[in-house]
C-alpha positions, 0 to 999 in steps of 0.5 A, a space after each residue: 282375371 282369376 278363375 274362381 276355382 278356390 274361394 278363400 273368403 273371410 268366413 272360412 277363417 271364422 271356423 274352428 281349429 279342426 282339420 277342414 279342407 277348402 271344400 267349396 271347390 267344385 271341379 264341375 263348375 270349371 269349363 272343359 276348355 279352361 281345364 285344357 288351356 290352363 291345366 293341360 289335361 281333360 277333366 277325366 284325367 284330372 279326376 283320375 289323378 285326384 283319386 290316385 293321389 288323394 290319400 298321399 295329399 290328405 296325409 301330408 296336409 295336416 293343417 288346420 285349414 287344409 287345401 283340398 286334393 282337387 285344388 292341390 292337383 290343379 295348382 301343381 298341374 297349372 305350374 307344370 304345364 304353364 311354365 309360369 312362376 308359382 306366383 302367377 299360377 297362384 293368382 290364377 287359381 286364387 291361392 297365395 304363393 305360399 300355398 301354391 308352393 306347398 301344393 306343388 311340393 305335395 303333389 310332386 312328392 306324391 307323384 315321385 312315390 308313384 314312379 315305380 308303379 308307372 315307370 317300369 322296364 317290362 320286356 314286352 314282346 309286342 313292344 319289340 314287334 312294334 319297334 321292328 315295324 318302324 324300320 325293320 330293326 329286330 330285337 329292340 327293347 327300348 331307345 335310350 337318350 340323355 337329356 338336360 333340363 335347365 335349372 338355376 345355379 345351386 347356392 353352393 359353388 358346385 361346378 358338377 351341374 354346369 354342362 358342356 354348353 355352360 349352363 346349369 342343368 340336371 341330367 335325365 337318362 330316359 328309355 322309352 318303348 315304341 309308343 313313347 311310354 317311358 321304361 326308365 327315367 333316372 332324373 337325378 344326375 348332375 348336368 356336368 356328367 357325360 352321357 357315357 359316365 351316367 350310363 356307366 353308373 346307372 341302374 339301367 346298365 346294371 339291369 341290362 348288361 347281362 341281357 342275352 336277348 335284345 338290346 337298346 338303341 343309343 346314338 353315337 355318343 354311346 359305346 357299342 355293347 351287346 345290349 346297346 346297339 349304336 350306328 356304324 360310324 363310317 358306313 361303307 356297304 349299302 347294308 350298313 347305310 340301310 342299318 344306320 337309316 333304320 337305327 335313326 328312324 327308330 331311335 328318333 322315338 325317344 327324341 320325339 317323346 322328350 320333346 313332347 314331354 317338354 311341350 306339355 310340361 313347359 316348366 321343363 322347356 329351357 326356352 321359357 326359362 329355367 326351374 327356380 329350384 335346387 337340383 334335388 327339387 328340380 330332379 323331383 319335378 322332372 320325375 313327376 312330369 315323367 310319371 304324369 306322361 306315362 299315366 296320361 299315355 296309359 289312360 289313352 291320351 296321345 304321347 305326341 299330340 303336343 310335340 315340338 317340331 324344332 330340328 334335332 341336335 346331331 350328337 357328337 360321336 364317341 371317341 373310343 380307345 382301341 382297348 375300350 372296344 367290344 369285339 363281341 358287340 361288333 360281331 353281333 352288330 355285323 351279324 344283325 346287319 348281314 341278316 336283316 339289311 343285306 
């Protein structure tokens, strides 16, 4: 049954050609339970989003019969959080598939424009302290991971989007803080690239490679660097075992964060199907969901309320050639282990 959110009745079509919006929409008439179940967020946050994006959505909607920012935001949220095809969510809201597609495109672009405002790498001492309280690891600036989001096969015969598991995807390099707030989200990588290749080409590496204080945590897929601490491959001493345990407990925060993002934004959950869009548009939808994650967290919502509990996939260890090893980074990790875990 369609929820009476936007009413597109015939008398609206009888108005003049002036720029009008479908202003019969009344958010106040929609029950809180419906907003949460159908659109994934409480009323206060949805109203906040409408005001945040209003100018951009009105600017893009230069049509004689414009859809209001309220309906556009709900249409996009419904798509992001339900994982349904746009046609199904359009039926729920009461707008056509073409209008639904425009709403998702408009809101996605507006959110992507807000990414620099909501996703920033601030070196906050309090965040480093929060990380240390997790398992005793000092100096942690953020936790790093590389994740895949399934997409349809591109129209062109482009194998760069085929990942090592054999399906098409876009890759996203994420860094988050101890609360699950994203500090960096690079969502535009072809899924066929290795984690290490993405890191080497990323803006993140350029930003952090000369860092003198603190480091990121990365799993075994990454090379050890002075600014990127990884587990000890073959721990021998009790201190090395303790360090690895602390590393795993702290690094798990980024895994939990992305699982929570996938659970809230089911369009990203590969078990529900794949994004039916080009790699470029899929990357934009992924980044828009990352912006929404941070905006909701900064608004007081819990990052991990909807976290999935499926087991973590164990990463394969990186096979490094002797000439690629960083002796200074190895010495730094040894000092870290000796000082804090012996």
